[in-house]
C-alpha positions in Angstrom: -93.8 -74.5 176.7 -95.9 -72.7 179.2 -99.0 -74.8 180.0 -101.9 -72.3 180.4 -103.4 -72.7 184.2 -106.8 -71.8 183.6 -108.0 -73.2 186.8 -105.7 -71.0 188.9 -106.7 -67.7 187.1 -109.3 -65.2 189.0 -110.7 -63.9 185.3 -113.7 -63.4 184.8 -113.8 -64.3 180.9 -111.5 -67.4 181.5 -114.1 -69.7 179.2 -113.8 -66.8 176.4 -109.9 -67.0 176.5 -109.8 -71.0 176.4 -112.0 -71.1 173.6 -109.8 -68.3 172.1 -106.7 -70.8 172.8 -108.0 -73.9 171.8 -109.6 -72.3 168.4 -105.9 -71.2 167.2 -103.9 -74.2 168.6 -106.7 -76.3 166.4 -106.0 -73.8 163.4 -102.8 -74.0 163.8 -102.5 -78.1 163.8 -104.5 -78.4 161.2 -102.5 -75.9 159.2 -99.4 -77.9 159.8 -101.1 -81.3 159.0 -102.1 -80.4 156.2 -98.2 -80.2 155.1 -97.6 -83.8 156.5 -97.5 -84.8 152.8 -94.8 -82.1 152.2 -91.4 -84.8 151.5 -93.5 -87.4 149.0 -93.4 -85.1 145.4 -89.5 -84.7 146.5 -89.1 -88.5 147.0 -91.2 -89.5 144.2 -88.9 -87.0 141.9 -86.0 -88.5 143.2 -86.9 -91.9 142.7 -88.1 -91.0 139.3 -84.9 -89.4 138.7 -82.9 -92.3 140.0 -85.2 -94.4 137.3 -84.9 -91.7 134.6 -80.5 -92.2 134.7 -80.9 -96.0 134.2 -83.2 -96.0 131.5 -80.6 -92.8 129.6 -78.0 -95.5 130.8 -79.6 -98.6 129.2 -80.3 -96.2 125.7 -76.5 -95.5 126.2 -75.6 -99.0 126.6 -77.5 -100.2 123.4 -76.0 -97.6 121.2 -72.8 -99.1 122.3 -73.7 -102.6 121.3 -75.0 -101.1 118.1 -71.9 -99.1 117.5 -69.8 -102.0 117.7 -72.2 -104.6 115.7 -72.1 -101.9 112.8 -68.8 -101.8 113.0 -68.5 -105.2 113.0 -70.9 -106.2 110.0 -69.2 -103.7 107.8 -66.1 -105.1 108.2 -67.4 -108.8 107.4 -69.4 -106.9 104.5 -66.0 -105.5 103.0 -64.1 -108.7 103.2 -67.2 -110.4 101.5 -67.0 -108.1 98.9 -63.1 -108.7 98.5 -63.9 -112.5 98.3 -66.3 -112.2 95.4 -63.5 -109.8 93.8 -60.8 -112.6 94.1 -63.5 -115.5 93.2 -64.5 -113.1 89.8 -60.4 -113.2 89.0 -60.0 -116.6 89.9 -62.5 -117.2 87.3 -61.3 -115.4 84.5 -57.5 -117.4 85.0 -59.5 -120.9 84.8 -58.2 -122.5 81.5 -59.1 -126.4 80.3 -58.9 -127.5 77.2 -61.9 -129.7 78.2 -65.2 -127.8 77.6 -66.7 -130.1 80.5 -64.3 -129.5 82.6 -64.1 -125.9 82.5 -67.8 -125.4 82.5 -67.8 -127.2 86.0 -65.2 -125.1 87.7 -66.7 -122.0 86.5 -70.4 -123.6 88.5 -68.3 -124.0 91.5 -66.7 -120.6 91.3 -70.5 -119.0 90.3 -72.1 -121.0 93.4 -69.2 -119.7 95.5 -70.1 -115.7 94.4 -74.0 -116.5 94.7 -73.2 -117.7 98.4 -71.1 -114.5 98.9 -73.5 -112.1 97.4 -76.4 -113.8 99.8 -74.8 -113.7 102.8 -73.6 -109.9 101.9 -77.8 -109.4 101.7 -78.1 -110.4 105.0 -75.4 -108.6 105.6 -76.8 -105.1 104.4 -80.3 -106.2 106.2 -78.6 -106.8 109.7 -76.8 -103.1 109.4 -80.1 -101.4 107.9 -81.9 -103.2 111.6 -78.7 -102.1 113.7 -78.7 -98.5 112.4 -82.4 -98.1 112.9 -82.1 -99.5 116.3 -79.4 -97.2 117.0 -81.4 -94.3 115.8 -84.1 -94.9 117.5 -82.4 -95.7 121.3 -80.6 -92.1 119.9 -83.7 -90.4 120.0 -85.5 -92.5 122.9 -82.5 -91.2 124.8 -82.3 -87.3 123.8 -86.2 -87.5 125.4 -85.1 -89.3 128.2 -82.5 -86.6 128.6 -85.1 -84.1 128.5 -87.4 -85.7 130.8 -84.4 -85.9 133.3 -83.8 -82.4 132.9 -87.1 -81.6 133.8 -87.0 -83.5 137.1 -84.4 -82.1 138.5 -86.2 -78.9 137.6 -88.9 -80.3 139.4 -86.8 -81.5 142.3 -85.0 -78.0 142.7 -88.4 -76.6 142.7 -89.8 -78.6 145.4 -86.3 -78.4 147.4 -87.4 -74.7 147.2 -91.1 -75.5 148.3 -89.8 -77.4 150.9 -87.4 -75.3 152.5 -90.5 -72.4 152.7 -92.6 -74.4 154.3 -90.5 -75.4 156.5 -89.8 -72.1 157.6 -93.2 -71.2 157.7 -94.2 -74.0 160.1 -91.0 -72.9 162.4 -92.6 -69.5 162.5 -96.3 -71.3 163.1 -94.8 -74.2 165.6 -93.0 -70.6 167.4 -95.9 -68.1 167.5 -98.2 -70.9 168.3 -95.8 -71.5 171.8 -95.5 -67.1 171.7 -99.1 -66.7 171.9 -99.7 -69.7 174.2 -96.8 -68.7 177.3 -98.2 -64.4 176.7 -101.6 -65.6 178.1 -100.1 -67.9 180.8 -98.1 -64.9 181.9 -101.1 -62.9 181.4 -103.5 -64.8 183.0 -101.2 -65.3 186.0 -100.0 -62.0 186.1 -100.4 -61.1 190.7 -99.7 -57.8 190.3 -102.9 -56.7 192.7 -101.6 -56.6 195.7 -104.7 -56.3 197.8 -105.1 -60.6 197.5 -104.0 -61.7 200.3 -100.9 -64.4 200.0 -101.8 -67.8 201.7 -100.1 -68.4 204.8 -98.6 -71.3 205.7 -99.8 -72.5 209.0 -96.8 -73.8 211.3 -98.7 -77.2 212.1 -98.7 -77.5 208.2 -96.0 -80.6 207.3 -93.6 -79.4 205.1 -91.6 -81.7 202.4 -87.5 -80.9 202.4 -85.5 -82.5 200.3 -83.2 -85.2 201.9 -79.4 -85.7 201.7 -78.6 -88.6 200.1 -74.5 -88.9 201.5 -72.5 -88.0 204.8 -71.8 -84.4 205.7 -68.1 -84.3 206.8 -66.5 -81.4 209.5 -65.2 -79.0 206.5 -61.6 -78.2 209.0 -60.7 -74.5 207.9 -56.7 -73.5 208.2 -57.2 -70.0 210.2 -54.4 -67.6 211.8 -55.3 -66.8 214.6 -53.7 -64.1 214.6 -54.6 -62.1 212.0 -58.5 -63.4 210.9 -59.8 -64.0 214.3 -60.6 -61.8 216.8 -60.0 -63.0 220.8 -63.2 -63.4 222.3 -63.4 -63.6 226.3 -65.5 -66.1 227.9 -67.0 -65.4 231.5 -65.0 -66.9 234.0 -67.3 -69.0 235.1 -67.4 -70.6 231.4 -63.6 -70.7 231.8 -63.6 -72.8 234.7 -66.5 -75.2 233.4 -64.3 -76.0 229.8 -61.1 -76.4 232.2 -62.6 -79.1 234.2 -64.0 -81.0 231.4 -60.2 -81.0 230.3 -58.8 -82.5 232.9 -60.2 -85.7 232.6 -59.6 -85.7 229.1 -55.6 -85.4 230.2 -55.8 -88.1 232.5 -57.0 -90.4 229.9 -55.3 -89.4 227.1 -52.3 -90.5 229.8 -52.8 -93.6 229.8 -53.3 -94.7 226.8 -50.6 -97.4 225.5 -48.2 -96.6 223.0 -45.8 -99.6 223.0 -47.6 -101.5 220.2 -45.7 -98.5 217.9 -42.6 -100.6 217.0 -38.8 -99.8 215.4 -39.7 -101.0 212.3 -42.6 -99.1 211.6 -40.5 -96.2 212.7 -38.5 -97.2 210.3 -40.8 -97.8 207.6 -42.4 -94.5 208.0 -39.4 -92.8 207.7 -38.5 -94.7 204.8 -41.6 -93.9 202.9 -41.1 -90.2 204.2 -37.2 -90.6 202.5 -38.5 -92.4 199.5 -41.7 -89.7 198.7 -39.3 -86.7 199.1 -36.8 -88.3 196.6 -39.0 -88.7 193.8 -40.6 -84.6 195.1 -36.4 -83.8 194.6 -36.2 -85.6 191.3 -39.7 -84.0 190.3 -38.2 -80.7 190.8 -34.9 -81.4 188.9 -36.2 -83.0 186.0 -35.0 -80.6 183.0 -38.4 -82.0 181.2 -40.2 -80.0 184.0 -38.6 -76.7 183.5 -39.4 -77.2 179.5 -43.0 -77.6 179.9 -43.3 -75.0 182.8 -42.1 -72.5 180.4 -44.1 -73.4 177.7 -47.1 -72.9 180.4 -48.0 -76.2 181.1 -47.6 -78.1 184.8 -45.7 -80.8 184.6 -47.5 -82.0 187.8 -50.3 -82.0 185.4 -49.6 -85.2 183.6 -50.2 -88.3 185.6 -47.4 -90.2 187.8 -47.3 -92.9 185.0 -46.8 -90.1 182.2 -44.1 -88.7 183.4 -42.4 -92.0 184.3 -42.7 -92.7 180.2 -41.4 -89.0 180.0 -38.5 -89.0 182.0 -37.3 -92.9 180.4 -37.6 -91.1 177.4 -35.8 -87.3 177.7 -34.1 -87.1 174.6 -37.3 -87.9 172.7 -40.2 -85.9 174.8 -37.5 -82.9 174.5 -37.2 -82.8 170.3 -41.2 -83.3 170.0 -41.8 -80.8 172.4 -40.0 -78.3 169.4 -41.7 -80.1 166.4 -45.1 -79.8 168.1 -44.5 -75.6 168.9 -42.9 -75.6 165.1 -46.2 -76.4 163.5 -47.9 -74.1 166.2 -49.9 -77.0 167.7 -51.1 -75.4 171.4 -49.5 -77.9 173.8 -52.2 -77.9 176.5 -53.9 -80.4 174.4 -51.1 -83.0 175.0 -52.3 -83.1 178.3 -55.0 -86.0 178.2 -52.7 -87.2 175.0 -49.2 -87.5 176.2 -48.4 -90.3 173.8 -47.7 -88.4 171.0 -44.4 -87.3 173.1 -42.1 -90.8 173.3 -44.4 -92.9 171.0 -42.5 -91.4 167.7 -39.1 -89.7 167.4 -39.1 -85.8 166.1 -38.4 -86.5 162.6 -41.1 -89.1 161.8 -43.7 -86.8 164.2 -42.8 -83.9 161.7 -42.6 -85.9 158.6 -46.4 -86.8 159.4 -47.6 -83.6 160.0 -45.8 -82.7 157.2 -48.1 -85.2 155.0 -51.0 -84.8 156.5 -51.0 -80.6 156.4 -48.9 -79.1 153.3 -45.3 -78.6 153.8 -43.1 -75.9 152.2 -43.3 -76.8 149.1 -46.9 -77.3 148.6 -46.8 -81.1 148.9 -49.3 -83.0 151.5 -52.8 -84.1 151.9 -54.0 -80.8 152.3 -55.8 -81.0 155.9 -55.5 -78.0 158.4 -53.8 -78.0 161.3 -56.9 -77.8 163.5 -57.5 -81.9 162.2 -54.9 -82.8 164.4 -55.7 -81.2 167.4 -57.6 -84.1 169.5 -56.2 -86.7 167.5 -53.1 -86.8 169.4 -53.0 -90.6 170.9 -54.2 -92.0 167.4 -51.5 -90.0 165.4 -48.9 -91.4 168.2 -49.6 -94.6 166.7 -50.3 -94.8 163.0 -47.9 -96.6 160.5 -46.9 -93.4 158.0 -46.6 -95.6 154.8 -50.1 -97.2 155.2 -51.3 -93.9 155.9 -49.9 -92.6 152.5 -50.9 -96.0 150.5 -54.3 -95.2 151.7 -54.8 -91.9 151.0 -53.3 -93.0 147.5 -55.9 -95.3 147.0 -58.6 -93.2 148.3 -57.4 -89.4 146.8 -60.4 -89.6 144.1 -63.0 -89.9 146.7 -61.5 -87.1 149.3 -63.3 -83.9 149.1 -64.1 -80.8 151.4 -66.1 -83.1 153.6 -63.5 -85.7 154.3 -62.0 -86.5 157.5 -59.3 -87.2 158.2 -60.2 -90.0 160.8 -61.7 -92.0 158.5 -58.3 -92.7 156.9 -57.0 -93.2 159.6 -59.5 -96.2 160.4 -58.6 -97.2 157.1 -55.1 -97.4 157.8 -55.7 -99.2 160.9 -59.1 -100.4 162.4 -57.2 -100.8 165.6 -55.8 -97.8 165.8 -58.0 -95.9 169.0 -60.8 -94.6 170.3 -60.7 -91.3 169.1 -62.3 -90.7 172.7 -61.1 -86.8 173.0 -62.1 -85.8 169.3 -65.6 -87.1 170.7 -65.7 -85.3 173.8 -64.4 -81.9 172.1 -67.5 -82.3 170.1 -69.9 -82.8 172.9 -68.2 -80.2 174.5 -68.7 -77.8 171.7 -72.5 -78.8 172.6 -72.4 -78.6 175.9 -71.9 -74.6 175.7 -74.0 -73.7 172.9 -76.2 -74.9 175.7 -77.7 -78.3 174.0 -79.4 -80.3 176.9 -80.0 -84.0 175.0 -76.2 -84.0 175.0 -76.0 -87.6 176.0 -79.3 -89.2 174.1 -76.9 -87.7 170.5 -74.7 -89.6 171.9 -76.6 -92.9 172.0 -78.2 -92.1 169.4 -75.9 -90.6 166.2 -72.7 -91.6 167.3 -71.4 -90.9 163.8 -72.5 -87.4 164.5 -70.4 -86.4 167.2 -67.6 -88.8 165.6 -66.9 -86.5 162.8 -63.5 -84.4 162.9 -63.8 -81.0 165.2 -63.7 -79.3 162.5 -66.0 -80.8 160.6 -68.3 -80.7 163.6 -67.9 -77.0 163.6 -68.5 -76.8 160.1 -71.8 -78.5 159.9 -72.8 -76.3 163.5 -72.1 -72.9 161.5 -74.3 -74.0 158.2 -77.2 -73.0 161.2 -78.3 -70.6 163.1 -77.1 -71.1 166.8 -80.0 -70.5 168.5 -82.7 -71.9 166.1 -79.9 -75.3 166.0 -80.1 -75.5 170.1 -83.7 -75.3 170.6 -84.5 -77.7 167.5 -81.8 -80.2 169.0 -83.2 -79.9 172.6 -87.1 -80.3 171.4 -86.0 -83.3 168.8 -82.7 -85.1 168.1 -84.0 -86.5 165.0 -83.1 -83.7 162.8 -79.5 -85.1 163.3 -79.8 -86.8 159.8 -81.4 -83.8 158.2 -78.7 -82.0 159.6 -75.5 -84.2 158.4 -77.5 -84.3 154.9 -77.9 -80.9 154.5 -73.9 -80.3 155.2 -72.3 -82.6 153.1 -74.6 -80.6 150.0 -73.9 -77.7 151.1 
């Protein structure tokens, strides 16, 4: 934001302008501060929703317990009734000639029947109490579910309210900044040419930036016949130059060269021969021709990488064809060369099909761009372990899930995914974000997203607005991630 330099302006009514600007700023700031508590109702609604869900679950748990208890008591009551019927039949079958014995046996059975009858009465009481408890909890659960629906509606309303509030506050902030910048430009307008420009006297000291590195002479390779015109020097100048050159010739003729031994000369010749052999071997490499036919300079790979290639020539050739078959840009492999030789072609083809979708529609369903910046890590992955992890995580995988997360669960030592992070950093840099290094330190999880997911998150927002906010305050990143995960 442009700072208004009141003291540098020659406008006669500058005090009135300052009063206006301060008043507008105060009004805007007061309006902004009035909404400092804007998130509190939403946060309370979210807490109330969580509490209400726990309350509903408690009622549901009690209802389930009551249902089990009612079922058990019902079965026990029916069994007890069956026992009474059996005792009644047993009593009818008693037949003793001795009347006293007859009476004693009948009294015993009557006692058992009486006990069973009392048991049934107690069971019936418990049944009634349990049924009543279940009905009360069902009633309470229904009320709680209605209250939960009302809370959810209120929460949705608060989210819409906050969205409008944020848009309004952003407009207020932008308007305030634009207002002050326009005032500053008007006051600093120097279109009146009648005012003399200040003149810096020759005696005045000027501070120049200091160069903190050594300047070296840069030799330019000119073709003297085509690029330079012959310049004739006056004869006296030629003589002066000749006089200066002659002593140099004499000094040069006296330099001793005896310390240059035959062994040093032979070493130098051997070194040159070795370099020529390496250059010849590189030129004759069949891989060089294959890479160049696909638009890749073989020399762009490091010496160490090319040595690994040459040790696995056939595998590299076959893997080039696999990558081309799956339409993977080969230029992406310049910094991810292990994909060419750490897996054979059959494994690599199978791995890519598993991650994406094969011709029969099988696979994890990731698009090919999820693979672009994690080729080195894929070169090290155990396919069987990856399949097991995916099967275990299947129910958790959705549109916001990444391949990197699955690979880390397969092997937490698989790699750093540095290339993926750098790709995301480059996206931000190209957009014009100047706080990339701060983002990397404070929110590394943001840059760790699979590149397609990272682009998906950024594409939800207006680019200019996003860049402006990230350059001003990176604390909005958690909000960006939260909004992306919900949409």
